[in-house]
C-alpha positions, -999 to +999 in steps of 0.1 A: +723+038+202+717+007+229+690+015+260+716-005+289+742+024+276+719+051+276+699+041+311+741+040+330+749+077+315+715+085+333+724+071+366+757+082+366+739+120+363+733+136+395+695+134+412+672+162+400+699+177+376+670+185+356+660+222+360+627+220+347+613+199+366+635+206+401+610+242+407+577+218+419+599+195+441+619+222+457+581+241+462+569+216+476+600+204+503+593+244+505+561+234+514+574+216+546+566+179+528+589+151+531+614+145+502+595+111+498+561+126+488+576+155+469+592+133+447+559+112+442+538+143+442+561+158+418+562+128+391+524+130+394+521+165+382+552+159+357+532+133+341+498+150+338+519+178+321+535+155+298+502+140+295+483+168+289+515+183+262+513+147+244+475+146+238+475+184+228+506+179+201+486+147+190+451+166+183+467+193+167+492+177+142+464+147+134+439+176+126+467+194+108+474+163+086+443+153+080+425+189+067+459+189+047+452+155+030+417+161+024+423+197+003+452+178-016+425+152-024+397+180-034+423+197-055+434+171-071+430+137-092+451+114-071+433+090-049+464+082-032+458+112-008+421+100-004+428+065+003+458+074+030+431+088+052+412+061+050+439+040+065+446+063+089+480+073+078+478+111+091+470+091+121+501+073+128+520+104+113+505+123+140+525+099+164+557+109+156+559+146+176+539+129+207+564+097+207+593+123+205+581+140+234+574+108+255+606+102+248+625+132+259+604+136+294+613+107+304+652+117+322+631+145+330+600+132+346+615+102+367+651+122+375+639+108+411+631+072+399+663+063+377+656+023+382+622+034+360+635+050+335+655+022+310+624-002+311+602+029+299+627+042+268+625-003+259+588+009+261+588+035+234+616+018+216+589-011+210+562+015+205+582+033+180+588+002+157+552-004+159+544+030+147+568+025+118+554-005+110+515+008+110+527+037+086+541+014+067+510-007+061+491+023+058+506+030+030+506-001+010+471-007+017+461+029+004+488+018-029+471-011-028+433+006-032+446+027-058+457-008-080+421-024-075+408+009-098+424-004-118+407-031-144+436-060-142+438-055-107+401-056-101+394-091-094+430-102-086+437-113-047+455-088-041+453-092-001+473-123+002+505-106-010+496-080+011+497-100+045+529-113+030+545-081+035+525-072+068+544-107+080+582-093+070+575-060+080+569-074+116+594-102+118+621-072+106+605-052+135+608-081+162+644-087+151+650-053+156+637-052+194+653-083+197+686-063+188+678-033+210+667-046+236+692-074+240+719-059+222+729-092+203+736-097+167+702-100+146+720-135+135+716-147+172+675-142+166+680-160+133+699-186+148+674-192+178+645-193+146+661-220+125+663-240+159+622-234+161+619-240+126+603-275+127+577-255+152+575-227+133+561-246+101+539-264+126+522-230+137+523-213+102+512-241+078+481-227+073+500-194+061+520-210+042+500-233+023+476-200+017+502-183+001+514-211-020+478-214-031+470-176-035+502-176-059+490-207-077+455-190-081+462-162-093+489-177-115+464-201-131+438-179-128+412-200-114+394-173-092+390-143-092+372-116-071+330-115-078+336-154-092+303-173-087+323-204-074+304-241-055+314-256-026+291-281-015+313-299+010+320-264+026+282-249+025+298-223-003+274-210-032+278-179-041+300-151-050+341-143-035+341-115-019+378-119-006+405-138-011+433-136+013+463-156+028+442-177+047+411-177+042+382-174+014+350-155+020+318-164-003+288-148-001+258-174+004+232-166-025+209-167+007+234-137+019+249-157+043+289-160+044+307-187+038+345-193+050+369-215+038+405-221+037+428-206+011+449-237+000+411-261-004+409-241-036+441-260-054+433-289-028+397-300-033+374-293-065+350-272-069+330-257-097+336-218-111+307-207-128+329-175-145+332-195-180+293-191-180+291-157-169+316-141-200+298-169-227+263-149-222+249-179-223+231-199-197+221-237-202+184-244-199+180-282-192+153-294-183+125-324-194+088-325-204+075-356-190+048-374-217+024-403-206+034-426-226+002-442-235-013-407-247+014-411-275-003-422-308+003-422-350-016-391-372-044-398-392-046-387-422-078-372-423-063-352-389-034-335-409-056-303-415-058-295-384-023-299-370-015-278-400-033-251-384-008-252-358+020-223-367+056-241-375+038-272-383+027-263-418+060-266-440+072-295-419+041-318-421+041-312-464+072-320-469+076-350-442+044-364-454+059-364-489+088-386-479+060-404-458+044-415-490+073-420-511+082-446-488+052-463-483+043-467-521+081-484-521+073-509-495+037-512-509+030-508-467-012-516-466-022-481-451-056-501-438-034-509-404-014-480-393+017-498-375+022-506-414+046-478-430+055-445-416+039-424-398+037-389-382+028-393-344+017-367-322+051-364-298+067-364-329+048-329-338+052-316-306+086-324-304+090-306-339+067-276-324+093-275-292+125-270-314+100-244-339+093-227-305+126-225-290+143-210-325+119-184-324+116-172-287+132-135-281+154-148-250+172-175-264+206-177-273+210-188-311+244-194-311+249-222-291+234-253-283+198-259-291+179-290-292+151-314-282+159-347-273+138-377-263+153-394-235+150-434-222+117-437-213+109-445-177+083-454-148+075-415-149+066-415-189+089-404-213+116-377-209+110-343-242+141-329-226+152-294-234+184-282-239+196-248-244+212-214-238+190-183-231+208-147-241+210-132-211+231-146-178+213-125-150+188-148-129+163-130-127+159-129-166+174-159-172+143-177-148+113-155-166+129-166-202+127-206-184+092-204-168+079-188-206+091-215-223+076-238-199+045-223-194+040-220-228+049-255-239+030-273-209+003-253-217+001-266-254+006-306-251-037-312-252-033-293-289-011-323-300-037-349-278-010-354-255-016-358-211+021-347-190+028-374-166+021-365-129+020-391-095-018-397-087-033-372-059-059-377-035-082-369-061-077-388-088-079-418-065-110-405-054-123-405-085-114-442-095-127-455-063-164-438-074-157-452-109-153-483-095-181-484-072-205-470-102-194-501-123-201-526-099-234-508-087-242-512-122-229-547-126-257-558-099-286-538-110 
């Protein structure tokens, strides 16, 4: 029904033919009030009555619907009705009765003001469209919440698709309102939209790019809800909380929230730690810097002392046999240690680290594990530990890492090695004191 036709029909009716609202007007006129004053006062009284009725109907209907949905939720295993209550579906559904009451009351309340009836009916039509869209969105959100309980959908960016459907609903609502209020065909609306397509594309550029990005992210399984991602360019380093049509929310490790555009997930590079989490092991890649001046050969009379270190005795026996065979073959002069092949303290320490890592209960035995020498620098010779822990939990990982390096740093001195570190104030003070003492002795 077109509003213009409805207004014409109401304007052709005699004034105050609505018997429900006539008695108040007649009573006021009988009290001696003028016709104009009686009309306005009658309008106020009828408005108050209608507002009270609308509020009462909406309150009781909403309460009854909430109670009914709650009873259904408690008596059945269906979580859908619980989500309907959470997403305010009973509230929107309860608006049907008061909206019908309001629409039917307009000709009665405003019988003396026919010029207002048309615009008010148009407002109720607009509100009805929004109410229907809200109800549909509540149903969709509830269905989405149910899907999130299922394992295949739990980490998928379903909010993006929900927002697309929401835009479509509002578009159809806008077309219906345009057709109802203007009396023109919906094709006129789409024709106007086509003429303004360039402007619309510019306005909704981020939305369109976000929708395309959401599809690609889901199809290629690039990011899921709960993944740990790092995008230093945007200051994001933490867990993905939400992926919607336009933004991705990341909760950083300091509990701040970083919001980045969805399309940057396909236009920029980022690091996803899901592979590490799924593998069951987290990498340790850290060097120990050995002071080069402390590296030396091992004398034969020192072998017994090093063989007492757990994990080295079998290696020393095997290695020493190979070294002696080689030295006898090349007739090396062993009076000078540099001749032939020798064991070194850093080599024994490297072998001890290898044994210690393999026997440590916190290391992953099925992944790469090695100790390697890196090129020497001004900070000494780095011995890098490259291995994986058997857990990806952050606290457990840090505890295992600290336990390994605590032990190895304390074990260095048993191999007559020193850890390189820059000199501190006390070191410089000791050097100056030693130099002063030497000068004093030389003068004496």
